Structure formats: structure tokens, C-alpha cells
N, C-alpha and C positions, 0 to 999 in steps of 0.2 A: 966072749960076751956072756954075761950072766942071764939066766933064764928066769922068768917069773914063776915062782912056786905057787901053783894054783891050790895046793892043799893047805896053804896058810890062811885061807879065808874061811870064815864061819859065820853063822847067823849071830846077830847081836841083839841084846835086849835094848830097850829104849834107853836105859841108864848108860849102858856101854856106848851106844851111839851118841849120846849127849856128850860123854867125855871125849870121844873122838872128834866131834864137831868143835868142842872147846879147844882142843889141841890145835886144830887147823886154824881156828879163828885167832889164836895167839900168835900165829905166824904173820909176817908182813905179806901184803898182796903179791909182791915180787917172789917171795919164797913159795907161795902157793902156786903161782904160775909156773915156776921152774919145776916144781914137783909134778904138776899136771902134764907139762911137756915131756918130762922124763917117762912118766907112765904111758903116755901116748906112743912114744918111741918104742918102748918095750912091748906094748900090745901089738905093734906092727912088725916086731922082730928086728928093729934097728938098734945099733949100738949107741947108747946115749952119749958116749964121749966122742963118737965119730958119725954124726948123722949123715944121711945121703946128700949128695949135691944135686942141685936141680939140673935136669937134662935140658940144655939150651939149644939143642938141635931142632926143636919143634917151633922155634921162634925165628922170625925174620925181621930185618930192619927195613923200614920204608921211609921215604922222605915225604914230608908234608907239602902238598901243593896249595898255593895261595891263589 
């Protein structure tokens, strides 16, 4: 699993930030959501290609009474 390189970040000028925003606005909403999801997985230390499965042991099934 690849690690997020925190040394790759730096302060941006307003001009650079504008270019970055323009880049992301050129992407489709789905591409932006996928990128945000992948960043969230990396931030929590999960492998983006194999996200964790939900632990279903905490849920129970009940019948509905009428």
C-alpha cells in the first residue's frame, strides 16, 4: 500500500490555488468524488484498491410486528 507523502504539500499563492481549482473544476463530478474518496481512504490508512468491509456482527435482524 502506498503512503501519502506529506512532504509534497506546500503553501500556495492565490494564483497557484486558482490553477488548482480550475484543474478540479475541469473534472466531472464523478471524477472529483472518486478522488475525494481515495484521499479519505489514504488519510485513514486503508488500501484504496481493497477498502475494508463493513463488520456486520453488530447488526441484528428483527421482524416487524403489525
